[in-house]
C-alpha positions as CSV (number, residue, x, y, z in Angstrom):
1,X,-19.9,-24.4,-187.1
2,X,-20.3,-20.9,-185.8
3,X,-18.1,-19.8,-183.3
4,X,-20.2,-17.0,-180.9
5,X,-18.1,-14.3,-179.3
6,X,-19.6,-12.6,-176.2
7,X,-18.7,-9.2,-175.1
8,X,-19.9,-7.1,-171.8
9,X,-19.3,-3.4,-172.5
10,X,-20.0,-1.0,-169.5
11,X,-20.9,2.3,-171.0
12,X,-19.1,5.4,-169.4
13,X,-21.0,8.0,-171.1
14,X,-22.8,10.9,-169.6
15,X,-25.9,10.3,-171.6
16,X,-28.4,8.2,-169.4
17,X,-29.7,6.7,-172.5
18,X,-26.4,4.6,-172.9
19,X,-26.2,3.9,-169.2
20,X,-25.8,0.3,-167.8
21,X,-24.0,-2.6,-169.5
22,X,-24.5,-4.0,-173.0
23,X,-24.2,-7.5,-173.7
24,X,-23.4,-8.4,-177.5
25,X,-23.1,-11.7,-179.1
26,X,-21.4,-12.1,-182.7
27,X,-21.7,-15.1,-184.4
28,X,-19.8,-15.3,-187.7
29,X,-20.6,-18.1,-190.2
30,X,-19.6,-19.3,-193.8
31,X,-22.2,-18.7,-196.3
32,X,-22.0,-19.3,-200.2
33,X,-20.6,-16.0,-201.2
34,X,-18.8,-15.2,-197.8
35,X,-19.4,-14.5,-194.1
36,X,-22.6,-14.0,-192.3
37,X,-22.4,-12.2,-188.9
38,X,-25.2,-12.1,-186.7
39,X,-25.3,-9.6,-183.7
40,X,-27.6,-9.8,-180.9
41,X,-27.4,-7.0,-178.3
42,X,-29.3,-6.7,-174.9
43,X,-29.3,-2.8,-175.0
44,X,-31.1,-1.3,-178.0
45,X,-29.8,2.3,-178.0
46,X,-26.3,0.9,-177.7
47,X,-26.7,-1.6,-180.5
48,X,-28.4,1.3,-182.9
49,X,-25.3,3.8,-182.0
50,X,-23.2,0.6,-183.0
51,X,-24.8,0.1,-186.3
52,X,-24.7,3.9,-187.1
53,X,-20.8,3.7,-186.5
54,X,-20.6,0.7,-188.6
55,X,-22.7,2.0,-191.5
56,X,-20.3,5.3,-191.5
57,X,-17.3,3.0,-191.5
58,X,-18.1,1.4,-194.5
59,X,-19.9,4.2,-196.5
């Protein structure tokens, strides 16, 4: 059974694209060859930024 974690993040950037509160839900679950993580975010611009940062980290 997957355990979902929920975070609320208030952006403090000067860029209005990132203003407001972003709510993210992370749901990890075991799969045959590892772990699958499903991420649901309610703020599209912030999610795109998060994915870009993750891609740079694992590249």
